[in-house]
N, C-alpha and C positions, 0 to 999 in steps of 0.2 A: 680533184683540188690540188692546188700548189702551195706548200707552206714554206714560208721562209726560215732558215736557220734557226732563229730566235724563237719561233713558235714550236720546231721540233725539240728543241731543249726543253721547253715547258711540258711538251706532252710526255717526254721521258719522266717529267717528274710527277705530274698529275694523272698519267694512265686513265685519258677521256674513253668515252664510248663513241664509237665510231659506225658509220653505216657505208656499206661498199654497193657500188652501181645502184641498182635498182631494189636490194633488198629492203625488207623492213625490220630485218634482224639487227639489232645492236651487239657488236663485238667490242670487247675491251683492248685496246692498245695496251703492249707491255713494252716493246722496246723496238729501236732502230738503230744501225751502225753508225754513230757520231765520231767514231774514231778517227783521229786525224784532222778535223774540222776544228776552227775557232770556238773559244768558248762563249759563252753568252755574251760576257761583256770584256773588253780588253781594257788594261789602265787603271783597274780596280787599285785602290788603297784608303787607308782609314779614313781618309778624309775626301774622297772621291769615287763614286759611283761607277767610273768608267765610262767608255763609249761602246754604243753597237758596232761590232766589227762590218767592214764593208764586205761585200760578196755575198749577200744574205739569200741568193738563189744559185749560188755556183757549187758544182760539185756535190750536191746533196745526195742522200740515199735514194733508192727508189723503190725499196720495200721494207715493210714493218711486220713484226711478229706480233701476235696476240697471244694472250695470256694462256691460250690451251695450246700454244706452240705453232699454229699456222702462220704463213706468211700469205702477205697481201700486198698489191702495188699500193703505193701511198697515192698515186694520182686516181685511182677509182674509188676514193673517200669521196662521199657527196655531202655527208651531214656529221657534224662532232657535237656533243654535249659532256659535259663533266660528269665522272663518275658518281658523283653525289646525288645526281638525279634519280638514284634508283628509287 
C-alpha cells in the first residue's frame, strides 16, 4: 500500500494493526521516521485549522517499526485496522 504523509502522521498517533504481504497475522505499528517532513497541517492559528501541505507522497519513509522492534516495508502492508478492534 502507499500512504500519504497525512495518514502516516495519523498512524504514528493511533498505532494501528497491519497485515504484511500474504500473512494472516496482525502486527502493531509503532513508528516510522517522519523527521524532516512537513507537519500534518501548515499555517495553523487559533482561528484557522491550517492547510494540508503539498507533496503528500514525496520523500516518504520506506520502513516502519512494530512494537516488538522489527522493521517492515510500508509498501508490503495490505490491510490496516484500528488497534481498538482487539
